[in-house]
C-alpha positions as CSV (number, residue, x, y, z in Angstrom):
1,X,28.3,-44.8,-4.3
2,X,30.9,-46.0,-1.8
3,X,33.9,-47.7,-3.5
4,X,33.2,-50.8,-1.5
5,X,29.6,-51.1,-2.7
6,X,28.9,-53.5,-5.6
7,X,28.2,-51.9,-8.9
8,X,24.7,-52.1,-10.4
9,X,24.1,-54.9,-12.9
10,X,25.3,-54.2,-16.4
11,X,23.0,-55.3,-19.2
12,X,24.3,-57.8,-21.7
13,X,23.1,-58.5,-25.2
14,X,20.8,-61.5,-24.7
15,X,17.3,-61.3,-23.5
16,X,15.8,-63.0,-20.5
17,X,12.3,-64.2,-19.6
18,X,11.0,-60.7,-19.3
19,X,10.4,-60.0,-23.0
20,X,12.6,-57.3,-24.5
21,X,14.6,-56.7,-21.3
22,X,18.4,-57.2,-21.4
23,X,19.6,-60.4,-19.8
24,X,21.3,-59.5,-16.5
25,X,22.1,-63.0,-15.1
26,X,25.4,-63.0,-13.1
27,X,27.7,-65.9,-12.8
28,X,27.3,-67.7,-9.5
29,X,30.8,-66.9,-8.0
30,X,30.4,-63.2,-9.0
31,X,27.0,-63.1,-7.5
32,X,28.2,-64.3,-4.2
33,X,31.1,-61.9,-4.3
34,X,28.5,-59.0,-5.0
35,X,26.6,-60.2,-1.9
36,X,29.7,-60.0,0.2
37,X,30.4,-56.5,-1.0
38,X,26.9,-55.4,-0.2
39,X,27.3,-56.7,3.3
40,X,30.6,-54.8,3.7
41,X,29.0,-51.6,2.5
42,X,26.1,-52.1,5.0
43,X,28.4,-52.8,7.8
44,X,30.2,-49.5,7.4
45,X,27.2,-47.6,9.0
46,X,26.8,-50.0,12.0
47,X,28.3,-49.4,15.3
48,X,29.6,-52.5,17.3
49,X,27.6,-53.8,20.1
50,X,29.0,-54.3,23.6
51,X,27.9,-57.8,24.5
52,X,28.4,-59.1,28.1
53,X,31.0,-61.9,28.2
54,X,28.3,-64.5,29.0
55,X,26.5,-63.5,25.8
56,X,29.4,-63.1,23.3
57,X,30.2,-66.8,22.8
58,X,30.2,-67.8,19.1
59,X,30.2,-64.3,17.9
60,X,33.2,-62.4,16.3
61,X,35.2,-59.5,17.5
62,X,34.1,-56.3,15.7
63,X,37.3,-54.6,16.8
64,X,40.8,-55.8,17.8
65,X,41.0,-57.0,21.5
66,X,43.5,-54.7,23.2
67,X,44.8,-55.5,26.6
68,X,43.4,-53.1,29.2
69,X,46.1,-53.9,31.7
70,X,49.5,-55.6,31.9
71,X,49.3,-59.4,32.3
72,X,50.1,-60.3,34.8
73,X,49.3,-57.0,36.4
74,X,52.0,-57.4,39.1
75,X,54.8,-59.8,39.8
76,X,53.2,-63.0,40.9
77,X,54.4,-66.4,42.2
78,X,54.2,-69.2,39.7
79,X,54.3,-71.9,42.5
80,X,53.5,-72.5,46.1
81,X,56.7,-72.1,48.1
82,X,58.8,-69.4,49.7
83,X,59.6,-65.8,48.6
84,X,63.3,-65.3,49.4
85,X,65.6,-62.4,49.4
86,X,69.3,-62.7,48.8
87,X,71.3,-65.9,49.2
88,X,70.4,-68.6,51.6
89,X,69.8,-70.1,54.0
90,X,67.0,-67.8,54.9
91,X,65.3,-67.0,58.2
92,X,61.6,-67.7,57.9
93,X,59.4,-64.8,58.9
94,X,56.8,-66.0,61.4
95,X,54.2,-63.2,60.6
96,X,52.0,-65.2,58.2
97,X,52.0,-66.2,54.6
98,X,51.4,-64.2,51.4
99,X,48.2,-65.5,49.9
100,X,46.6,-64.8,46.5
101,X,44.3,-61.8,46.6
102,X,46.0,-60.3,49.6
103,X,48.5,-57.3,49.7
104,X,52.0,-58.7,50.1
105,X,54.4,-57.8,52.9
106,X,57.8,-56.6,52.0
107,X,60.7,-58.8,52.5
108,X,62.5,-56.3,54.8
109,X,66.1,-57.6,54.5
110,X,68.3,-60.0,52.7
111,X,68.3,-63.4,54.2
112,X,64.6,-63.6,54.9
113,X,61.9,-65.9,53.5
114,X,58.1,-65.8,53.7
115,X,55.6,-68.5,52.7
116,X,53.8,-67.6,49.5
117,X,51.0,-69.2,47.4
118,X,50.6,-69.6,43.7
119,X,49.2,-66.5,42.1
120,X,50.1,-64.3,45.1
121,X,51.7,-60.9,44.6
122,X,55.5,-61.3,45.1
123,X,56.7,-59.1,48.0
124,X,59.0,-56.2,47.2
125,X,62.7,-57.2,47.4
126,X,62.0,-60.9,46.5
127,X,65.0,-62.4,44.6
128,X,63.3,-65.7,43.7
129,X,60.6,-68.2,44.7
130,X,61.7,-71.5,46.1
131,X,59.2,-74.3,45.5
132,X,58.0,-76.1,48.6
133,X,59.3,-79.5,47.2
134,X,62.7,-77.9,46.5
135,X,63.3,-76.8,50.1
136,X,63.6,-78.0,53.7
137,X,63.3,-76.2,57.0
138,X,65.1,-76.6,60.3
139,X,64.6,-75.2,63.7
140,X,67.7,-73.7,65.4
141,X,67.9,-72.1,68.9
142,X,68.8,-68.4,69.1
143,X,70.2,-66.3,71.8
144,X,67.7,-63.7,72.5
145,X,68.2,-62.4,76.1
146,X,68.4,-66.1,77.2
147,X,64.8,-66.8,76.2
148,X,65.7,-70.0,74.5
149,X,63.6,-68.9,71.4
150,X,64.1,-70.9,68.2
151,X,64.3,-69.7,64.6
152,X,63.4,-71.5,61.5
153,X,65.8,-71.6,58.7
154,X,65.0,-72.4,55.1
155,X,67.4,-74.4,52.9
156,X,67.2,-74.8,49.2
157,X,67.7,-78.3,47.9
158,X,68.6,-77.0,44.4
159,X,70.5,-74.1,43.0
160,X,68.4,-70.8,43.3
161,X,68.4,-68.6,40.1
162,X,67.3,-65.0,40.6
163,X,63.8,-64.6,39.2
164,X,62.9,-68.3,39.2
165,X,59.2,-69.2,39.5
166,X,58.2,-65.5,39.3
167,X,55.8,-64.3,36.6
168,X,57.0,-60.8,36.1
169,X,54.5,-58.0,35.5
170,X,53.7,-57.8,31.7
171,X,55.1,-61.2,30.8
172,X,52.1,-62.1,28.7
173,X,51.3,-58.6,27.4
174,X,51.5,-54.9,28.2
175,X,48.5,-52.6,28.5
176,X,47.5,-51.6,24.9
177,X,48.9,-54.7,23.2
178,X,46.7,-56.3,20.6
179,X,45.7,-59.6,21.9
180,X,43.4,-60.7,19.1
181,X,42.5,-59.2,15.7
182,X,39.0,-58.2,14.6
183,X,37.2,-61.0,13.2
184,X,38.3,-63.6,15.7
185,X,35.5,-66.0,16.7
186,X,34.7,-65.7,20.5
187,X,35.5,-69.1,22.0
188,X,35.5,-70.1,25.6
189,X,39.3,-69.4,25.6
190,X,38.7,-66.0,24.2
191,X,36.3,-65.2,27.0
192,X,38.9,-66.2,29.5
193,X,41.6,-64.1,27.9
194,X,39.2,-61.1,27.7
195,X,38.2,-61.4,31.4
196,X,41.9,-61.7,32.4
197,X,42.6,-58.6,30.3
198,X,39.9,-56.6,32.2
199,X,36.9,-56.8,29.9
200,X,33.3,-56.9,31.2
201,X,31.9,-57.0,27.7
202,X,33.2,-57.5,24.2
203,X,32.8,-55.5,21.0
204,X,30.8,-57.7,18.6
205,X,28.7,-56.8,15.6
206,X,25.1,-56.2,16.3
207,X,23.0,-59.0,14.9
208,X,21.7,-58.1,11.4
209,X,18.0,-57.4,11.5
210,X,16.0,-59.4,8.9
211,X,12.3,-59.3,7.9
212,X,10.8,-62.1,5.8
213,X,8.0,-61.4,3.3
214,X,6.4,-64.6,2.1
215,X,4.4,-63.8,-1.1
216,X,1.5,-65.6,-2.7
217,X,-2.3,-66.0,-2.7
218,X,-1.9,-69.8,-3.1
219,X,-0.3,-70.4,0.3
220,X,-1.9,-72.2,3.2
221,X,-0.5,-71.9,6.8
222,X,-2.3,-75.1,8.0
223,X,-4.0,-78.3,6.8
224,X,-3.6,-80.3,3.7
225,X,-3.2,-78.8,0.2
226,X,-6.5,-78.6,-1.8
227,X,-8.1,-77.0,-4.6
228,X,-5.0,-75.3,-6.1
229,X,-3.8,-74.2,-2.7
230,X,-0.4,-75.5,-1.3
231,X,1.2,-75.4,2.1
232,X,3.7,-72.5,2.7
233,X,7.0,-74.4,3.2
234,X,9.3,-71.3,3.2
235,X,7.6,-69.4,6.1
236,X,8.4,-72.1,8.7
237,X,11.9,-72.7,7.2
238,X,13.5,-69.3,6.5
239,X,13.2,-67.8,10.0
240,X,15.1,-70.5,11.8
241,X,17.6,-70.8,8.9
242,X,18.4,-67.1,9.0
243,X,18.6,-67.2,12.8
244,X,21.1,-70.0,12.5
245,X,23.1,-67.7,10.2
246,X,23.2,-65.1,13.0
247,X,20.4,-62.9,12.0
248,X,17.8,-61.3,14.3
249,X,14.5,-62.1,12.5
250,X,12.1,-59.4,13.2
251,X,9.0,-60.9,11.6
252,X,7.8,-63.4,9.0
253,X,4.9,-61.7,7.1
254,X,2.6,-63.3,4.6
255,X,1.5,-61.0,1.8
256,X,-0.9,-61.8,-1.0
257,X,-0.1,-61.1,-4.7
258,X,-0.8,-57.4,-4.2
259,X,1.9,-54.9,-5.5
260,X,0.7,-52.0,-3.3
261,X,0.8,-54.2,-0.2
262,X,4.3,-55.4,-1.1
263,X,5.6,-51.9,-1.8
264,X,4.3,-50.7,1.6
265,X,5.9,-53.7,3.3
266,X,9.3,-53.2,1.6
267,X,9.5,-49.4,2.0
268,X,8.2,-49.5,5.6
269,X,10.6,-52.1,6.8
270,X,13.3,-51.1,9.3
271,X,15.3,-54.3,8.8
272,X,18.8,-54.3,7.5
273,X,17.8,-57.0,5.1
274,X,14.4,-57.8,3.6
275,X,14.0,-61.3,2.2
276,X,11.1,-62.0,-0.2
277,X,9.9,-65.3,-1.5
278,X,8.5,-65.6,-5.1
279,X,7.6,-62.9,-7.5
280,X,11.0,-62.4,-8.9
281,X,10.2,-63.8,-12.4
282,X,8.0,-62.4,-15.2
283,X,4.5,-63.8,-14.4
284,X,1.3,-61.8,-14.2
285,X,1.6,-61.6,-10.3
286,X,5.4,-61.3,-10.1
287,X,5.6,-57.8,-8.5
288,X,9.1,-57.6,-7.0
289,X,10.9,-55.9,-9.8
290,X,8.1,-53.3,-10.2
291,X,8.1,-52.6,-6.5
292,X,11.9,-52.1,-6.6
293,X,11.7,-49.8,-9.5
294,X,9.0,-47.7,-7.8
295,X,11.0,-47.6,-4.6
296,X,14.0,-46.3,-6.3
297,X,16.1,-49.4,-5.4
298,X,19.3,-50.3,-7.3
299,X,19.6,-53.8,-8.6
300,X,23.0,-55.3,-7.8
301,X,22.3,-58.8,-9.0
302,X,19.3,-59.5,-11.3
303,X,19.3,-63.2,-11.9
304,X,22.1,-65.8,-11.3
305,X,23.4,-68.4,-13.5
306,X,22.7,-71.2,-11.1
307,X,20.1,-74.1,-11.0
308,X,17.9,-74.2,-9.2
309,X,17.1,-70.6,-8.3
310,X,18.2,-68.5,-11.3
311,X,15.4,-65.8,-10.9
312,X,16.9,-64.6,-7.5
313,X,18.0,-61.0,-7.1
314,X,19.8,-58.6,-4.8
315,X,19.0,-54.9,-4.5
316,X,20.1,-51.9,-2.4
317,X,16.9,-50.4,-1.2
318,X,18.1,-46.8,-0.4
319,X,18.4,-44.8,-3.5
320,X,20.7,-42.4,-1.6
321,X,22.1,-44.0,1.6
322,X,21.6,-41.7,4.5
323,X,24.7,-40.9,6.5
324,X,22.8,-41.5,9.8
325,X,21.5,-45.0,9.0
326,X,23.0,-48.2,7.6
327,X,22.4,-49.3,4.0
328,X,19.4,-51.7,3.6
329,X,19.2,-54.4,1.1
330,X,16.6,-56.9,-0.3
331,X,17.2,-60.4,-1.4
332,X,14.5,-61.8,-3.6
333,X,14.3,-65.6,-3.4
334,X,12.4,-67.8,-6.0
335,X,9.2,-69.2,-4.7
336,X,10.1,-72.9,-5.3
337,X,11.4,-74.3,-2.0
338,X,14.9,-75.7,-3.1
339,X,15.3,-72.8,-5.5
340,X,14.8,-70.5,-2.4
341,X,17.4,-72.4,-0.5
342,X,19.8,-71.9,-3.5
343,X,19.1,-68.2,-3.3
344,X,19.6,-68.1,0.4
345,X,23.1,-69.7,0.2
346,X,24.0,-67.7,-2.9
347,X,23.0,-64.2,-1.8
348,X,21.6,-64.0,1.7
349,X,24.2,-66.0,3.6
350,X,27.3,-64.3,2.2
351,X,25.6,-60.9,2.7
352,X,24.8,-61.6,6.3
353,X,28.3,-63.1,7.0
354,X,30.0,-60.0,5.6
355,X,27.6,-57.7,7.5
356,X,28.5,-59.4,10.8
357,X,32.1,-60.3,10.2
358,X,35.0,-57.9,10.0
359,X,37.8,-58.7,7.6
360,X,35.7,-59.3,4.4
361,X,36.4,-55.9,2.9
362,X,38.0,-57.5,-0.2
363,X,34.7,-59.0,-1.3
364,X,35.6,-62.6,-0.5
365,X,34.9,-65.0,2.3
366,X,36.9,-68.1,3.3
367,X,36.5,-70.8,0.6
368,X,34.0,-73.5,1.4
369,X,35.4,-77.0,2.2
370,X,35.8,-79.4,-0.6
371,X,35.1,-83.1,-1.2
372,X,35.4,-85.6,-4.0
373,X,32.1,-86.4,-5.4
374,X,31.0,-90.0,-5.7
375,X,30.2,-91.0,-9.3
376,X,29.4,-88.6,-12.2
377,X,27.0,-85.7,-11.6
378,X,25.3,-84.2,-14.6
379,X,25.4,-80.4,-14.8
380,X,23.6,-77.7,-16.6
381,X,25.3,-76.7,-20.0
382,X,25.9,-73.1,-19.0
383,X,25.0,-72.7,-15.3
384,X,26.3,-73.8,-11.9
385,X,24.2,-76.4,-10.2
386,X,23.7,-76.7,-6.4
387,X,23.0,-80.3,-5.5
388,X,22.2,-81.7,-2.1
389,X,24.8,-84.2,-0.8
390,X,25.7,-86.4,2.2
391,X,29.2,-87.2,3.1
392,X,30.2,-90.8,3.2
393,X,33.8,-92.1,3.7
394,X,35.2,-88.7,2.8
395,X,33.1,-88.4,-0.4
396,X,30.1,-86.4,-1.3
397,X,27.1,-88.5,-2.4
398,X,24.5,-86.6,-4.4
399,X,21.0,-87.2,-3.3
400,X,17.8,-87.7,-5.2
401,X,14.9,-85.3,-5.0
402,X,16.9,-82.2,-6.0
403,X,14.3,-80.6,-8.2
404,X,13.5,-76.9,-7.7
405,X,10.3,-77.5,-5.7
406,X,11.6,-80.4,-3.6
407,X,12.9,-80.3,-0.1
408,X,13.3,-84.0,0.6
409,X,16.9,-84.0,-0.6
410,X,18.0,-80.9,1.4
411,X,16.2,-82.1,4.4
412,X,18.6,-85.2,4.5
413,X,21.6,-83.4,3.3
414,X,24.9,-82.4,4.9
415,X,25.4,-79.6,2.4
416,X,25.1,-78.6,-1.2
417,X,27.8,-79.5,-3.8
418,X,28.7,-76.7,-6.3
419,X,28.7,-78.4,-9.7
420,X,30.3,-76.4,-12.4
421,X,28.7,-75.9,-15.8
422,X,29.0,-79.2,-17.8
423,X,28.9,-81.4,-14.7
424,X,31.5,-83.3,-12.6
425,X,33.2,-86.5,-13.2
426,X,33.5,-89.3,-10.6
427,X,36.1,-88.4,-8.0
428,X,36.3,-84.7,-8.9
429,X,36.6,-82.3,-6.0
430,X,33.8,-79.8,-5.5
431,X,33.1,-77.0,-3.1
432,X,30.6,-78.1,-0.5
433,X,28.3,-75.4,1.1
434,X,27.7,-76.5,4.6
435,X,24.5,-76.1,6.4
436,X,24.4,-73.8,9.5
437,X,23.6,-76.6,11.9
438,X,25.1,-79.9,13.0
439,X,24.6,-82.8,10.6
440,X,25.4,-86.5,10.9
441,X,27.9,-87.3,8.3
442,X,28.5,-90.8,7.1
443,X,25.1,-92.4,6.4
444,X,23.2,-92.2,3.1
445,X,19.5,-91.6,3.7
446,X,17.0,-94.1,2.6
447,X,16.1,-92.1,-0.4
448,X,19.4,-93.2,-1.9
449,X,21.9,-91.5,-4.0
450,X,21.4,-89.9,-7.3
451,X,24.1,-91.0,-9.8
452,X,22.7,-88.9,-12.7
């Protein structure tokens, strides 16, 4: 086992819902840390992807961004004006101006000046650049075989300091310098810097591939619920949610309560992460544990002390990870909709973030934002609670409809508040798990707040 991989679960002394089995439930913060370590171990076998600049926005750098050239790559003029050599006044050369993108002419001798544009390569022998607004020219007659030709002289209106208004080669960086560390988010400014430094594409992590297996004979894909059948709420929700987390969702498959069909789907998947819904408890058609045992998988998290969603699990699918392919994992979500969201944010999101983000080797991710909760929030005596909230006036307002099977609360929420065991008092600051899409903070939905 790699030293960065999470250890398998360690049985305790209590028993869980599966009669006679050791209770393996993991504390909520420890479960998230285990998911991060799982993502780090899986990332070790994945090569970065070279993404064209136009497609890298919003991703993160998988490797440090090193300068491929000096910046600027040659001495350039910082202003429109005159490239001058030696002390003035200077005789203006009449053979044209030095423009950006053109090879520059040499200043052949001291006392000469040539017109130059911003960004143009400074001619060899240039002492300084005199800005147009800091200079004046005059025409003086010359004695050239009595032709009466006139010369143009350039006078500086201010003191000229050697090197002024010249950006010397390598002023910003030298070839090979680290411009940005791995893990930096690719913003428009990063794209501009990368282009200036000579990049056509950027090293970004390849998008984690995810396959979703929605389990259950009782699920309908269309129409109204009837005769014991209910609509599948998770199939339409999980794919877009995981895509918003940066995953490449290969497929969403619906599988009945059939252990052999589930085994074939899990072992035959080529995804980096398989996400299942339902089947993680101890009911007569809950087959996920049995399938994982048969497949030789290693349980890393088997139950989490969180409400809703405590029957969730995390497993490493490959009994012996092959050196030529990345480690694959499975996250088993509970079947109730809000419980599944809890599992998604507890296990799948941190795993995917670590898998796609360098810099999480320590098993942690940046702490979530915090907000003071409005009014008292009841908690579970021993477990963490995840409660949908909206932000209003800088405070987190818990919403109604936060039962395990309910989605009405999370559909109106800005995020989920992490309520510690025992609950939270009015004004207490709590971690808020943000949702991976824009939300409109400030208004409390019509469903109202839940002050219990």
